[in-house]
C-alpha positions in Angstrom: -16.2 -37.8 71.1 -16.6 -41.1 69.2 -17.0 -41.4 65.5 -20.7 -42.2 65.7 -21.4 -38.9 67.6 -19.8 -36.9 64.8 -22.3 -38.3 62.3 -25.4 -37.1 64.3 -27.0 -33.8 63.1 -28.4 -33.0 66.6 -27.2 -33.3 70.2 -29.1 -33.4 73.4 -27.9 -30.9 76.0 -28.9 -29.8 79.5 -29.9 -26.1 79.8 -31.3 -23.7 82.4 -34.5 -22.2 81.0 -36.0 -19.0 82.3 -39.8 -19.3 82.3 -42.2 -17.1 84.3 -39.3 -15.5 86.2 -38.0 -18.9 87.3 -35.0 -20.9 86.2 -35.5 -24.6 85.7 -33.2 -27.3 84.3 -34.4 -29.1 81.2 -33.1 -30.9 78.1 -32.8 -29.2 74.7 -31.8 -30.3 71.2 -29.2 -28.3 69.4 -27.8 -28.6 65.9 -24.3 -30.1 65.7 -21.6 -28.0 64.0 -18.3 -29.6 63.2 -15.5 -29.1 60.7 -15.4 -31.0 57.4 -12.2 -31.1 55.4 -12.6 -31.6 51.6 -9.7 -33.3 49.8 -9.3 -33.9 46.1 -7.2 -36.6 44.4 -6.5 -36.7 40.7 -6.8 -39.9 38.7 -4.2 -42.4 39.8 -3.4 -40.7 43.0 -3.5 -43.2 45.8 -2.4 -40.8 48.5 -4.4 -38.5 50.8 -5.1 -36.0 48.1 -5.0 -32.2 48.2 -6.8 -30.4 51.0 -9.0 -27.7 49.4 -11.4 -26.5 52.1 -12.4 -26.7 55.7 -16.0 -25.8 56.3 -18.1 -25.8 59.4 -21.1 -27.9 58.7 -23.9 -30.1 60.2 -22.8 -33.8 59.7 -24.8 -35.7 57.1 -24.6 -35.9 53.3 -20.9 -35.0 53.6 -20.0 -36.6 50.2 -22.9 -34.6 48.5 -21.6 -31.4 50.2 -18.1 -32.0 48.9 -19.3 -32.8 45.4 -21.6 -29.8 45.3 -18.8 -27.5 46.6 -16.4 -28.8 43.9 -19.1 -28.3 41.3 -19.6 -24.7 42.3 -15.9 -24.1 41.9 -15.8 -25.6 38.4 -13.6 -28.6 39.5 -16.4 -31.1 38.9 -18.9 -30.6 36.1 -20.8 -33.9 35.9 -20.8 -37.2 37.7 -18.4 -38.5 35.0 -15.7 -36.4 36.7 -16.1 -38.4 39.9 -14.2 -41.7 40.0 -14.8 -42.3 43.7 -15.7 -40.8 47.1 -15.0 -41.9 50.6 -15.1 -40.6 54.2 -11.6 -40.9 55.8 -10.2 -40.1 59.2 -11.0 -41.5 62.6 -13.8 -39.0 63.3 -15.4 -39.0 59.9 -14.7 -35.4 59.3 -12.7 -35.7 56.1 -14.1 -36.4 52.6 -11.8 -37.5 49.8 -13.0 -37.1 46.3 -11.2 -39.0 43.6 -11.4 -37.4 40.1 -11.8 -39.3 36.9 -9.1 -39.2 34.2 -10.9 -36.6 32.2 -11.3 -34.1 35.0 -9.0 -31.1 34.9 -7.6 -30.0 38.3 -4.6 -27.8 39.0 -4.5 -26.8 42.7 -1.8 -24.2 42.0 -4.0 -22.2 39.8 -6.9 -21.8 42.3 -7.2 -18.1 43.3 -9.1 -18.7 46.4 -8.1 -19.7 49.9 -10.6 -22.4 50.7 -11.3 -21.6 54.3 -15.1 -21.1 54.9 -17.2 -20.8 57.9 -20.9 -21.8 58.4 -22.0 -18.2 57.9 -19.8 -17.1 54.9 -18.4 -19.1 52.1 -16.6 -16.2 50.3 -14.7 -14.9 53.3 -11.5 -16.6 52.3 -11.0 -15.1 48.9 -7.4 -14.5 48.1 -8.3 -11.4 46.0 -11.1 -9.6 44.2 -10.0 -11.5 41.1 -11.5 -14.6 42.6 -14.9 -12.9 42.8 -14.6 -11.8 39.2 -14.0 -15.4 38.2 -17.1 -16.5 40.1 -19.1 -13.7 38.4 -18.5 -15.4 35.0 -21.3 -17.8 35.7 -23.1 -19.3 32.7 -26.6 -18.1 31.7 -29.4 -20.5 32.7 -32.1 -21.8 30.5 -34.6 -19.0 31.1 -37.7 -20.5 29.4 -39.3 -21.6 32.7 -42.3 -19.5 33.7 -43.3 -19.5 37.4 -46.7 -18.6 38.8 -47.1 -16.2 41.8 -49.3 -18.9 43.4 -46.5 -21.4 43.3 -44.0 -18.9 44.9 -46.5 -18.1 47.6 -46.8 -21.8 48.5 -43.1 -22.6 48.8 -42.6 -21.7 52.5 -45.3 -24.0 53.8 -44.3 -26.9 51.4 -40.7 -26.6 52.5 -41.5 -26.4 56.2 -43.1 -29.9 56.1 -39.8 -31.5 55.2 -37.5 -29.5 57.5 -37.2 -32.3 60.1 -34.0 -31.1 61.9 -35.1 -27.5 61.9 -38.3 -28.5 63.7 -36.2 -30.2 66.4 -33.6 -27.4 66.9 -34.7 -24.2 65.1 -31.0 -23.8 64.2 -30.6 -24.8 60.5 -30.8 -23.3 57.0 -32.6 -25.2 54.3 -32.3 -25.4 50.5 -35.3 -26.9 48.9 -35.8 -27.9 45.2 -39.2 -27.8 43.6 -40.4 -28.7 40.1 -42.4 -26.3 38.0 -45.7 -27.6 39.5 -44.6 -27.0 43.1 -43.7 -30.6 43.9 -40.9 -30.8 46.4 -38.1 -32.8 44.8 -35.4 -32.6 47.5 -34.4 -30.8 50.6 -31.1 -30.4 52.5 -30.4 -28.8 55.8 -27.2 -27.4 57.4 -26.0 -24.9 59.9 -24.4 -23.1 56.9 -26.7 -21.8 54.1 -24.1 -22.5 51.5 -23.5 -26.0 52.8 -27.2 -26.8 52.5 -27.1 -25.8 48.8 -23.9 -27.7 48.1 -25.5 -30.8 49.6 -28.6 -30.3 47.4 -26.6 -29.7 44.2 -24.2 -32.5 45.0 -27.0 -35.0 45.3 -28.5 -34.0 42.0 -25.1 -34.1 40.3 -24.4 -37.6 41.5 -27.9 -38.6 40.2 -26.9 -37.2 36.8 -29.7 -34.6 36.8 -27.8 -31.3 36.1 -28.5 -28.8 34.8 -31.7 -28.2 36.8 -33.4 -26.1 34.1 -37.0 -26.8 35.2 -36.5 -26.3 39.0 -37.2 -23.6 41.5 -34.9 -23.2 44.5 -36.2 -22.1 47.9 -33.8 -20.7 50.4 -34.8 -20.4 54.1 -32.5 -17.4 54.7 -31.1 -14.5 52.7 -30.1 -14.7 49.0 -26.3 -14.0 49.0 -24.1 -13.7 46.0 -22.5 -17.0 46.5 -25.8 -18.9 46.7 -26.8 -17.3 43.4 -23.5 -18.3 41.9 -24.0 -21.9 43.0 -27.6 -21.8 41.6 -26.4 -20.5 38.3 -23.7 -23.1 38.0 -26.4 -25.8 38.6 -28.6 -24.2 35.9 -31.4 -23.3 38.3 -33.6 -20.6 36.6 -35.7 -19.4 39.6 -34.6 -18.7 43.2 -37.0 -17.6 46.0 -35.6 -16.6 49.5 -37.2 -15.9 52.8 -34.7 -13.1 53.4 -33.2 -10.3 51.5 -30.9 -10.5 48.5 -27.6 -8.6 48.4 -26.9 -6.1 45.6 -24.3 -8.5 44.1 -26.8 -11.4 44.2 -29.3 -9.2 42.2 -26.6 -8.3 39.7 -25.7 -11.9 39.2 -29.3 -12.9 38.8 -29.8 -10.3 36.2 -26.7 -11.4 34.3 -27.4 -15.1 34.4 -31.2 -15.0 33.7 -32.4 -16.1 37.1 -35.8 -15.1 38.4 -35.0 -13.8 41.9 -37.6 -13.4 44.6 -36.8 -12.2 48.2 -38.7 -11.5 51.4 -41.0 -14.3 50.8 -43.5 -14.3 53.7 -46.8 -16.1 53.0 -48.5 -14.2 50.0 -46.0 -11.4 50.2 -42.7 -11.2 48.3 -40.5 -8.9 46.2 -39.2 -9.6 42.7 -35.6 -8.4 42.2 -34.7 -9.8 38.8 -36.5 -11.0 35.6 -40.0 -10.0 36.5 -41.1 -11.1 33.0 -40.8 -14.8 34.0 -43.4 -14.5 36.7 -47.1 -14.9 35.8 
């Protein structure tokens, strides 16, 4: 594969399709899934940096993904902590983030093995102590009130901007809306946590965190890790097409996040902070 191919989010493949009891050859578009290595270099380090994570992702917005990931881990707190970013390696599958002088980073103290897959970002925890550390997420600004009508409209509004999903049917999306329901940004990826990292990373680099007046829409289920990333970004309301986990509900309760699940048209369940829905 050449470097340019690695940067494409979709690939055309030849398939055999069964239709009306007959097989026929046709072309199909599939989502690309490739590894991305995230490296961190402290201020003044001119070397390759420290490798922290390998995640299976859909190519595109790789710097945003890396920055969002590092923000969720507490390594980067604002754009002032980022001195530089670049894609390295012959195939474009390595991102190197240079930290500013004020950023604190001690790789030896990290209590998590940073190997993630496209389906699970917490699978590599070294111990339950790492989960406890993640549970200490800050409380969000919970003054935002969200209308039921706005929640009901999110799926249709999000679908209009899910370009790669329309082509392949194989991606998760994280979509950010304002309090009036205007779509602010959307990111897609084969991994649900990657899509959110890309979204948060983009807003961090734009200097827009915390996102205290935003509503997050998730195209899949609401896992604990996604709620942790939302809380770290200051997002006060999360609505998901799928189900939340028990730990996600506990974290939403603890951090002040309005959590909605099973959002299907005008039907949804409220799992945390019902008082913020009107």
